[in-house]
C-alpha positions in Angstrom: -50.7 -6.5 73.5 -48.4 -7.9 73.2 -50.0 -10.3 70.9 -50.2 -7.5 68.5 -46.5 -6.9 68.4 -45.4 -9.9 67.6 -47.9 -9.7 64.3 -46.4 -6.4 63.5 -42.7 -8.1 63.8 -43.8 -11.2 61.9 -45.3 -9.3 59.3 -42.2 -6.6 59.4 -39.9 -9.7 58.7 -41.9 -11.2 55.4 -41.3 -8.2 54.0 -37.9 -7.8 54.7 -37.6 -11.1 53.3 -39.7 -10.4 50.2 -37.5 -7.7 49.3 -34.4 -9.6 50.1 -35.4 -12.5 47.7 -36.6 -9.3 45.3 -32.8 -7.9 45.2 -30.8 -11.0 44.7 -33.1 -12.1 41.4 -31.5 -11.8 38.4 -32.2 -8.7 36.4 -33.0 -9.8 33.4 -30.8 -7.2 31.2 -32.8 -5.2 28.2 -31.9 -7.2 24.9 -28.9 -5.2 22.5 -29.9 -3.4 19.5 -27.6 -4.5 16.0 -27.9 -2.3 13.2 -26.0 -0.8 10.3 -24.8 -4.2 9.0 -22.1 -3.8 6.5 -20.3 -5.9 3.9 -17.3 -4.8 2.1 -14.3 -6.7 -0.1 -14.4 -9.1 -2.4 -13.8 -13.1 -3.0 -10.6 -12.6 -1.0 -10.8 -10.7 1.7 -13.9 -9.5 3.6 -15.0 -7.3 5.9 -18.0 -7.4 8.3 -19.1 -4.4 10.5 -22.4 -4.3 12.8 -23.0 -1.6 15.3 -24.8 -1.6 18.7 -26.3 0.1 21.0 -24.6 -1.6 23.6 -21.3 -3.4 24.1 -21.8 -7.0 22.9 -19.9 -9.9 24.1 -19.2 -12.4 21.0 -17.9 -15.5 20.7 -17.4 -17.5 17.2 -16.6 -20.4 16.4 -16.3 -22.5 12.6 -18.1 -25.0 11.3 -17.7 -27.1 7.9 -20.2 -28.6 5.1 -20.5 -25.5 4.4 -18.1 -23.6 5.4 -19.5 -20.9 8.3 -18.5 -18.4 10.9 -20.5 -18.9 13.9 -20.7 -15.2 16.0 -23.0 -15.9 19.3 -24.4 -13.0 20.8 -26.2 -12.0 24.1 -30.1 -11.9 23.4 -30.3 -9.3 20.0 -32.9 -7.3 18.8 -31.5 -7.4 14.7 -32.6 -4.0 12.7 -30.9 -5.1 9.5 -31.5 -3.5 6.2 -31.9 -7.0 4.1 -30.1 -5.2 0.9 -26.9 -5.1 2.9 -27.3 -9.2 3.1 -27.1 -10.2 0.1 -24.4 -12.4 -1.0 -21.1 -10.3 -2.4 -17.7 -11.5 -2.2 -16.4 -14.3 0.0 -20.2 -14.3 1.7 -22.7 -16.6 0.1 -25.4 -16.2 2.8 -26.0 -14.2 6.0 -28.6 -15.4 8.5 -29.9 -14.7 12.7 -32.0 -15.0 15.3 -32.8 -16.0 18.9 -31.2 -18.8 19.6 -32.4 -19.4 23.1 -33.6 -16.9 26.0 -30.8 -14.4 26.2 -28.7 -15.6 23.6 -28.9 -14.6 19.8 -27.0 -16.5 16.6 -25.0 -14.7 13.3 -23.9 -16.8 10.8 -22.2 -16.4 7.7 -21.6 -18.7 5.3 -18.6 -18.9 2.8 -18.5 -19.8 -0.6 -15.3 -22.0 0.6 -12.6 -22.1 2.9 -11.8 -19.4 5.1 -9.5 -18.1 7.7 -10.4 -15.5 10.6 -8.0 -12.9 10.3 -9.3 -10.8 13.8 -13.2 -10.2 15.1 -13.0 -7.1 17.9 -15.0 -4.7 19.2 -14.8 -1.3 19.4 -16.2 1.9 20.8 -17.3 4.3 18.3 -15.5 7.5 18.2 -18.1 9.7 17.0 -21.4 8.4 17.6 -23.0 6.0 20.8 -22.5 2.4 21.0 -20.2 0.0 20.0 -19.4 -1.8 16.6 -18.2 -5.4 15.4 -15.9 -5.7 12.9 -14.9 -9.3 11.7 -12.3 -9.8 8.4 -11.9 -13.2 7.1 -9.9 -14.3 4.2 -9.8 -17.0 1.4 -7.7 -20.4 2.5 -7.6 -23.7 1.9 -9.3 -26.7 2.9 -6.1 -27.4 5.1 -6.2 -24.1 6.7 -9.5 -24.0 8.1 -8.7 -27.5 9.2 -6.2 -26.5 11.2 -8.3 -23.6 12.5 -11.2 -26.4 13.7 -8.2 -28.3 15.3 -7.1 -25.3 16.9 -10.9 -24.7 18.3 -11.4 -28.2 19.4 -8.7 -28.2 21.8 -9.7 -24.9 23.3 -13.2 -24.2 24.3 -15.3 -24.8 21.6 -15.8 -21.2 21.0 -13.3 -17.9 20.7 -13.5 -15.0 21.8 -11.9 -11.5 20.5 -8.8 -12.7 21.6 -5.1 -12.3 19.9 -4.1 -15.2 17.6 -1.1 -15.3 20.3 -3.1 -15.8 23.5 -4.8 -19.4 21.6 -3.6 -22.4 22.9 -3.6 -25.7 20.8 -1.1 -26.7 17.2 -2.1 -26.3 13.8 -2.5 -29.8 12.3 0.7 -30.9 10.6 0.4 -30.1 6.6 0.5 -33.4 4.8 3.1 -33.9 1.9 1.5 -32.3 -1.2 2.4 -32.2 -4.9 3.7 -29.3 -6.3 0.2 -27.0 -7.5 -0.7 -25.2 -10.4 -3.5 -23.3 -11.3 -4.0 -22.6 -14.6 -6.7 -19.9 -15.7 -8.0 -19.3 -19.3 -9.2 -15.5 -19.5 -12.3 -14.6 -19.8 -15.6 -16.7 -20.4 -19.3 -16.7 -20.6 -20.7 -13.0 -21.1 -17.0 -11.7 -21.4 -16.1 -12.9 -24.5 -12.5 -11.0 -24.3 -11.1 -9.4 -27.5 -11.9 -10.1 -30.7 -9.5 -11.7 -33.8 -9.6 -10.3 -37.1 -11.3 -13.5 -38.4 -13.9 -13.0 -35.7 -11.9 -15.2 -33.1 -12.9 -15.1 -29.4 -10.1 -14.6 -26.9 -12.1 -17.1 -24.3 -12.2 -19.8 -26.9 -8.5 -19.3 -27.5 -7.6 -19.5 -24.0 -9.5 -22.2 -22.8 -8.5 -24.4 -25.8 -4.7 -23.6 -24.9 -5.8 -23.8 -20.9 -7.2 -27.7 -21.7 -4.0 -28.4 -23.7 -1.7 -27.1 -20.7 -3.3 -29.2 -18.4 -3.5 -32.4 -20.3 0.8 -31.5 -20.7 1.6 -31.0 -17.4 -0.5 -34.0 -16.6 2.0 -36.7 -18.0 4.6 -36.1 -15.7 2.4 -37.1 -12.7 4.8 -34.3 -10.9 1.7 -31.8 -10.2 -1.8 -31.3 -8.6 -3.4 -28.8 -11.3 -6.5 -27.0 -11.2 -8.3 -24.5 -13.6 -10.3 -21.7 -12.7 -12.7 -22.7 -15.5 -13.2 -25.9 -17.9 -16.1 -24.2 -19.9 -17.1 -21.1 -20.7 -18.7 -19.8 -17.9 -17.9 -15.9 -16.5 -15.5 -15.6 -13.0 -14.9 -12.7 -11.6 -11.7 -11.7 -11.3 -11.3 -11.9 -7.4 -12.9 -15.6 -7.7 -10.1 -16.5 -10.1 -7.9 -15.3 -7.2 -9.8 -17.2 -4.6 -9.4 -20.8 -6.2 -5.5 -20.3 -7.1 -5.5 -19.5 -2.4 -8.1 -22.4 -1.9 -5.6 -24.8 -3.7 -2.9 -23.4 -1.7 -1.3 -22.8 -5.7 2.6 -23.3 -5.8 2.2 -21.4 -9.4 -0.7 -19.5 -11.1 -0.9 -19.3 -15.0 -3.6 -16.5 -16.5 -3.8 -17.2 -20.4 -4.9 -14.1 -22.4 -4.6 -13.5 -26.0 -5.1 -9.8 -26.3 -5.5 -7.0 -29.3 -3.9 -4.2 -29.9 -4.1 -1.4 -32.1 -0.5 -1.1 -34.3 -1.7 -4.4 -36.2 1.9 -5.1 -37.2 2.8 -6.2 -33.4 2.6 -9.8 -33.3 4.1 -12.8 -30.6 4.1 -13.7 -26.8 4.6 -11.6 -23.6 4.6 -12.4 -20.3 3.6 -9.9 -17.2 3.9 -10.1 -13.6 2.1 -7.7 -11.1 3.8 -4.1 -10.4 1.9 -0.8 -9.0 3.1 0.8 -11.7 3.1 -0.5 -15.2 6.8 -1.4 -17.4 4.8 0.4 -20.1 1.8 2.4 -21.8 0.8 -0.5 -23.6 1.3 -2.8 -20.6 -1.3 -0.5 -18.8 -3.5 0.0 -21.1 -3.9 -4.1 -21.1 -4.1 -3.8 -17.3 -6.9 -1.4 -17.3 -8.9 -3.5 -20.1 -8.3 -6.6 -18.2 -9.4 -5.3 -15.1 -12.5 -4.0 -16.5 -13.6 -7.6 -17.3 -16.0 -7.9 -14.4 -17.4 -4.2 -15.2 -18.2 -6.1 -18.7 -20.6 -8.0 -17.5 -22.7 -5.6 -15.8 -20.6 -6.3 -12.4 -19.1 -2.9 -11.1 -16.1 -3.6 -9.3 -15.1 -0.5 -6.9 -13.0 -0.4 -3.7 -16.0 -0.6 -1.3 -13.6 -0.5 1.6 -10.0 1.4 0.5 -8.3 -0.5 4.0 -9.7 -3.9 2.3 -7.7 -2.5 -1.0 -4.8 -1.3 0.8 -4.8 -4.3 2.2 -4.5 -5.8 -1.0 -1.7 -4.2 -2.0 0.4 -4.3 1.4 0.1 -8.3 1.3 1.7 -8.4 -2.1 4.9 -10.0 -0.2 8.2 -9.6 -1.4 8.9 -13.2 -1.6 6.2 -14.3 -3.9 7.0 -11.2 -6.2 10.7 -12.3 -6.3 9.0 -16.3 -7.2 6.8 -14.9 -9.7 9.9 -13.0 -11.4 12.1 -15.8 -11.8 9.2 -17.8 -13.2 8.7 -15.4 -16.0 12.3 -15.2 -16.8 12.4 -18.7 -16.7 9.1 -18.9 -18.8 10.5 -15.8 -21.3 13.6 -18.6 -22.3 11.4 -21.3 -22.9 8.5 -19.6 -25.2 11.7 -17.9 -26.9 12.9 -21.6 -28.1 10.1 -22.5 -29.7 7.3 -19.7 -30.6 7.9 -15.5 -31.3 8.4 -13.1 -28.7 7.7 -9.3 -28.7 10.3 -7.0 -28.0 10.8 -7.0 -24.1 8.6 -9.7 -23.5 8.9 -9.7 -19.7 6.5 -6.6 -18.5 4.7 -6.1 -15.7 1.7 -3.3 -14.7 -1.2 -3.4 -12.0 -3.1 -7.0 -13.0 -6.1 -7.5 -10.6 -5.9 -11.4 -11.4 -2.2 -11.7 -10.1 -2.6 -9.8 -6.5 -2.8 -13.7 -4.9 -0.7 -12.4 -1.5 1.6 -16.1 -1.3 1.4 -17.1 -5.1 3.8 -16.8 -7.3 1.6 -15.7 -10.5 2.0 -14.9 -14.3 0.1 -13.5 -16.8 0.8 -15.3 -20.4 -0.1 -13.1 -23.6 -0.1 -15.7 -26.4 0.0 -13.7 -29.2 -2.4 -10.9 -30.3 -5.4 -11.5 -32.2 -5.5 -8.1 -34.1 -2.5 -10.2 -36.1 -3.7 -12.2 -38.8 -0.4 -14.2 -38.4 -0.9 -14.6 -34.4 -4.4 -15.0 -35.0 -3.4 -18.2 -37.2 -0.8 -20.0 -34.6 -3.5 -19.2 -32.4 -6.0 -21.4 -33.7 -3.6 -23.9 -34.7 -3.2 -27.3 -32.3 -0.2 -27.8 -33.4 1.4 -24.6 -32.2 -0.6 -24.6 -29.5 1.5 -27.7 -28.3 4.3 -26.6 -29.0 3.9 -23.2 -26.7 2.2 -25.7 -24.2 5.6 -27.9 -24.1 7.4 -24.4 -23.2 5.6 -23.6 -20.4 5.5 -26.9 -19.3 9.1 -26.9 -19.7 9.4 -23.5 -17.4 7.2 -25.2 -14.7 9.3 -27.8 -14.3 12.2 -25.9 -13.8 10.6 -23.6 -11.6 8.8 -26.2 -9.6 12.5 -28.2 -8.7 14.0 -25.2 -7.8 11.4 -23.9 -5.5 11.3 -26.9 -4.2 14.9 -27.4 -3.2 14.7 -23.9 -1.8 12.0 -25.3 0.8 8.9 -22.7 -1.3 
């Protein structure tokens, strides 16, 4: 009888121990489910949104060669629409999948260097679940390297915390020459305006831009880049991205339009504004902003908040510098080539909307006027105009450098 009691006690002990081991063993959590992936924006600003059935705890970091944003997640089942993953704007490629047991990864490859404005996880207001929101902005290689330096001084990856909470100092900015980005308007399938004798705007703008680059290079004072140096199509936001990624101190967009009034001729200098200075300037801005559509790419504000950010980011200081250069440019061109009445005008040109790059659009003349068309095709006249613009750049660079800009 005593022996039976011992057996029952031992069995009970093993049962209790087994239950303790079971309860203390980690229970693998159910994988997250990711769905409704969306990207909105352009080559300058992009917002990425992805929804989850449970709250994710992402960690992210940057990689170079190519420039990538890597977001690590707990194990996740990705139920994403392949159409939403196609390259657009600043994002060149999207990859995702299981990294290892219990872990998954989303990799966003960009067209060039960028900065991460924020990565947040927010609870959905009207539907169950959570959404991850990532905002990135085109930047320079220096800015990307600074972000990598901060990353290497922390844990190697960053949770969704405010920038002010991250430790580490950015890499010191090395001295650089005053940087000018020249933008020959149109190109490729978008030939732009056409003159009375068949001259295409895209050819005139490229020829002049090459001449201006050579003239600026003579001084040896500048780093000079062109948005295109051959007959190729570039979206308007791509042109802005190139200016920002080179940390341009000045962006000059070159054009030669047509106008219904054949007698009007002469050069015009435009700066950006939400409200046009006159009806003709508004019409010109509308035509230039439609160039993407002419090439079969429909541009629309996919995310109104991104469009609002673009407008808000046109900083007062940058606009002031643009105005100063425009004034100097009008003075120089007035001494060498003909100008229209009220030669400094303004309108909402999309290509001038880099938030931190002083920018102007120069209409060299009107291809709809036979005399202007003849001048635009004349290398001597183009050389004179390029000399005037070069003089204005020199004055502006000296003033901006003296002001610490």
